[in-house]
C-alpha beads as a LAMMPS data file, in Angstrom:
LAMMPS data file: protein, C-alpha beads

132 atoms
131 bonds

1 atom types
1 bond types

-500.0 500.0 xlo xhi
-500.0 500.0 ylo yhi
-500.0 500.0 zlo zhi

Masses

1 110.0

Atoms # bond

1 1 1 -129.450 190.306 337.843
2 1 1 -130.689 186.707 337.435
3 1 1 -130.308 184.946 334.085
4 1 1 -134.091 184.787 333.640
5 1 1 -134.360 188.561 334.146
6 1 1 -131.569 189.160 331.649
7 1 1 -133.264 186.969 329.065
8 1 1 -136.610 188.680 329.649
9 1 1 -135.097 192.163 329.259
10 1 1 -133.186 191.119 326.116
11 1 1 -136.323 189.605 324.633
12 1 1 -138.106 192.913 325.305
13 1 1 -135.299 194.810 323.564
14 1 1 -134.027 196.398 326.792
15 1 1 -130.247 196.181 327.008
16 1 1 -127.031 198.085 327.348
17 1 1 -125.730 198.254 323.775
18 1 1 -122.143 198.731 324.991
19 1 1 -121.857 195.501 326.940
20 1 1 -122.187 191.892 325.880
21 1 1 -124.451 189.500 327.727
22 1 1 -123.027 186.371 329.364
23 1 1 -125.378 183.378 329.017
24 1 1 -122.812 180.575 328.994
25 1 1 -124.236 177.102 329.724
26 1 1 -127.735 178.503 330.389
27 1 1 -130.733 176.189 329.824
28 1 1 -133.156 177.993 327.515
29 1 1 -134.674 174.923 325.868
30 1 1 -138.117 175.539 324.401
31 1 1 -138.076 179.259 325.284
32 1 1 -139.671 181.854 322.961
33 1 1 -137.022 184.495 322.217
34 1 1 -138.285 185.540 318.785
35 1 1 -137.119 188.972 317.584
36 1 1 -134.743 189.343 320.583
37 1 1 -131.376 191.080 320.234
38 1 1 -128.530 188.857 321.416
39 1 1 -125.833 190.373 319.214
40 1 1 -122.319 190.005 320.656
41 1 1 -123.635 187.716 323.426
42 1 1 -121.757 184.764 324.860
43 1 1 -124.107 181.795 324.556
44 1 1 -121.418 179.118 324.397
45 1 1 -122.583 175.668 325.478
46 1 1 -126.116 176.998 326.144
47 1 1 -129.115 174.703 325.676
48 1 1 -131.510 176.240 323.149
49 1 1 -133.034 172.957 322.010
50 1 1 -136.460 173.574 320.472
51 1 1 -136.290 177.316 321.212
52 1 1 -138.183 179.842 319.074
53 1 1 -135.461 182.175 317.786
54 1 1 -137.373 183.421 314.739
55 1 1 -135.953 186.781 313.621
56 1 1 -133.470 186.917 316.496
57 1 1 -130.246 188.929 316.078
58 1 1 -127.329 186.817 317.274
59 1 1 -124.724 188.417 315.032
60 1 1 -121.113 188.338 316.226
61 1 1 -122.060 186.084 319.151
62 1 1 -120.119 183.173 320.593
63 1 1 -122.408 180.170 320.234
64 1 1 -119.698 177.525 320.217
65 1 1 -120.954 174.156 321.418
66 1 1 -124.535 175.412 321.712
67 1 1 -127.444 172.935 321.444
68 1 1 -129.870 174.223 318.805
69 1 1 -131.501 170.899 317.909
70 1 1 -134.981 171.421 316.423
71 1 1 -134.777 175.190 317.113
72 1 1 -136.675 177.655 314.889
73 1 1 -134.114 180.148 313.579
74 1 1 -136.022 181.370 310.506
75 1 1 -134.887 184.841 309.415
76 1 1 -132.338 185.024 312.265
77 1 1 -129.131 187.030 311.901
78 1 1 -126.099 184.802 312.547
79 1 1 -123.675 187.033 310.658
80 1 1 -120.103 186.431 311.878
81 1 1 -121.332 184.162 314.685
82 1 1 -119.100 181.432 316.104
83 1 1 -121.115 178.204 315.825
84 1 1 -118.140 175.845 315.981
85 1 1 -119.133 172.513 317.474
86 1 1 -122.802 173.555 317.652
87 1 1 -125.579 170.997 317.257
88 1 1 -128.046 172.358 314.687
89 1 1 -129.531 168.997 313.721
90 1 1 -133.144 169.350 312.651
91 1 1 -133.044 173.133 313.138
92 1 1 -135.053 175.406 310.852
93 1 1 -132.433 177.674 309.259
94 1 1 -134.575 178.972 306.402
95 1 1 -133.570 182.472 305.302
96 1 1 -130.898 182.779 308.004
97 1 1 -127.961 185.143 307.429
98 1 1 -124.902 182.933 307.929
99 1 1 -122.405 185.197 306.178
100 1 1 -119.026 185.000 307.878
101 1 1 -120.264 182.421 310.413
102 1 1 -117.942 179.718 311.728
103 1 1 -119.635 176.316 311.400
104 1 1 -116.541 174.158 311.827
105 1 1 -117.378 170.839 313.504
106 1 1 -121.086 171.826 313.613
107 1 1 -123.808 169.203 313.132
108 1 1 -126.264 170.384 310.471
109 1 1 -127.819 166.981 309.779
110 1 1 -131.504 167.221 308.845
111 1 1 -131.377 171.040 309.185
112 1 1 -133.657 173.002 306.867
113 1 1 -131.349 175.265 304.851
114 1 1 -133.501 176.660 302.020
115 1 1 -132.890 180.348 301.474
116 1 1 -129.414 180.209 302.998
117 1 1 -127.756 179.112 299.736
118 1 1 -126.219 182.510 299.001
119 1 1 -124.817 182.750 302.514
120 1 1 -123.811 179.123 303.171
121 1 1 -120.980 179.348 300.612
122 1 1 -119.317 182.106 302.651
123 1 1 -119.065 180.271 305.971
124 1 1 -116.311 178.201 307.506
125 1 1 -117.823 174.747 307.574
126 1 1 -114.633 172.735 307.981
127 1 1 -115.564 169.197 308.976
128 1 1 -119.226 170.116 309.499
129 1 1 -121.749 167.322 309.276
130 1 1 -124.182 168.434 306.569
131 1 1 -126.663 165.812 305.457
132 1 1 -130.357 165.546 304.725

Bonds

1 1 1 2
2 1 2 3
3 1 3 4
4 1 4 5
5 1 5 6
6 1 6 7
7 1 7 8
8 1 8 9
9 1 9 10
10 1 10 11
11 1 11 12
12 1 12 13
13 1 13 14
14 1 14 15
15 1 15 16
16 1 16 17
17 1 17 18
18 1 18 19
19 1 19 20
20 1 20 21
21 1 21 22
22 1 22 23
23 1 23 24
24 1 24 25
25 1 25 26
26 1 26 27
27 1 27 28
28 1 28 29
29 1 29 30
30 1 30 31
31 1 31 32
32 1 32 33
33 1 33 34
34 1 34 35
35 1 35 36
36 1 36 37
37 1 37 38
38 1 38 39
39 1 39 40
40 1 40 41
41 1 41 42
42 1 42 43
43 1 43 44
44 1 44 45
45 1 45 46
46 1 46 47
47 1 47 48
48 1 48 49
49 1 49 50
50 1 50 51
51 1 51 52
52 1 52 53
53 1 53 54
54 1 54 55
55 1 55 56
56 1 56 57
57 1 57 58
58 1 58 59
59 1 59 60
60 1 60 61
61 1 61 62
62 1 62 63
63 1 63 64
64 1 64 65
65 1 65 66
66 1 66 67
67 1 67 68
68 1 68 69
69 1 69 70
70 1 70 71
71 1 71 72
72 1 72 73
73 1 73 74
74 1 74 75
75 1 75 76
76 1 76 77
77 1 77 78
78 1 78 79
79 1 79 80
80 1 80 81
81 1 81 82
82 1 82 83
83 1 83 84
84 1 84 85
85 1 85 86
86 1 86 87
87 1 87 88
88 1 88 89
89 1 89 90
90 1 90 91
91 1 91 92
92 1 92 93
93 1 93 94
94 1 94 95
95 1 95 96
96 1 96 97
97 1 97 98
98 1 98 99
99 1 99 100
100 1 100 101
101 1 101 102
102 1 102 103
103 1 103 104
104 1 104 105
105 1 105 106
106 1 106 107
107 1 107 108
108 1 108 109
109 1 109 110
110 1 110 111
111 1 111 112
112 1 112 113
113 1 113 114
114 1 114 115
115 1 115 116
116 1 116 117
117 1 117 118
118 1 118 119
119 1 119 120
120 1 120 121
121 1 121 122
122 1 122 123
123 1 123 124
124 1 124 125
125 1 125 126
126 1 126 127
127 1 127 128
128 1 128 129
129 1 129 130
130 1 130 131
131 1 131 132
């Protein structure tokens, strides 16, 4: 199955719950994946710059090194997600569940974080760049 078909089926909620999806290094910049279920997916080093990920479930996923600059992640579930080394600069992270997430070495400069205050204290943000 081609990557585009996989993304389309995931966005439509059609997936095998027992297996994780492999989307490593995929270019999904600017794509609308709102409300999709990508839990336990491998999205490491993927390009999601400017993507619409509003309400998306990416819990327990590997998103290390992912490019999420200017992405809309409002109300997304990033519970226990590995975001180490991710670029989240300028991303909209309002009301995102970041409990248990790994944000070590992540760039959160200019990210919108309102509503994440209760969750942001529980994440590993060792050497993260948080400004703005």
